[in-house]
N, C-alpha and C positions, 0 to 999 in steps of 0.2 A: 429690620432694616438689615439693608445688603449691601455691604462695605465696595467698594470698585476697588478692583485688583492694578496693582502698582507695574503689574509687567507691560515692557514695552511689546507692541505687535512684533511678530516672528517676522522676520524679512525673508524670502527666499534667495537664494542665490541665483545671479545669471548664468545661464544656461552657457556652454562654452559656443563663440562665433555669436553669438547674439548683439544686437543691438543695442547696448548699456545706459543710450542717453535717455531712454524715459526712465533709469532710477535715477540716476547723479548727471546731474551739466556736466561735460567736457571744460574745463579750463583751457581754453587756447593757445600752448604755448608756442615757443615758436618753431622749434621740432612738431609738433604735432601741425600746426597750418603748412609747414613743408612736407612733409608724410602726406596729408592730406592729397595736397597739392599734387604730389608724387603719384599716388593710386588711383587717382581720378585721372591722371594726365592732361591737369590743367599748366601750361604755361603762364607766370607771371602776370601776364597783358589780359589774359584769358577768363583768370580768376578774377581780377580786380574787377572787370567787367560785368562777369554774375553777380559782386559785392555791389557795386559801384562803385569802387571808388579808384583811384589811380595806382598805377605799377610800383610805382615809387613806395606807395605805401604798404602794398602786401611786401614788398622788399625791408622796408625798415619794422616791419614787426615781423619778419623771418629771422631778423641780426638783434630783433630784442631793442633797437632803437624807441620804438614807442610800440605800444598795444594797442588791439582794435576796440573802436568802443561796443555797447552795448547793443545797439544798433547794428554794426558787423559782425561782432558774433553771433547774430540771431544767423546773419545771412550767411555764415560760416557753418552755421548747426545746420543750416537744410541743403546746403550744397551734402554733407556729410548723411546727411538722414536719407534725400536721393539718391546717394550712391551706395547706401548701406554700409557704409564704414564702420566698423567696432572700435573703440576706444584700445583696446589690444593692439589692433591694425595700427592705429595712430604712435602706438607707446616703439613700435620695433625700430 
């Protein structure tokens, strides 16, 4: 009888500049939302329209009054993915 190994699978480190969202989901902090908007050159109004919320919602997320719902976080994920934005870029 062969015993199963208890070693965890090896995880390759992300390449520099590679979009790491496939490895770990991005937690959308106010700073990361602002940075994504800046990188994609969206105003609060155009960013809100792309996600399907009001401009006031974007403002509230960026100053940590409220947090985006799971549905809206997926919308933000889609914008980041389409623009090819990396987590490293968001954390600058």
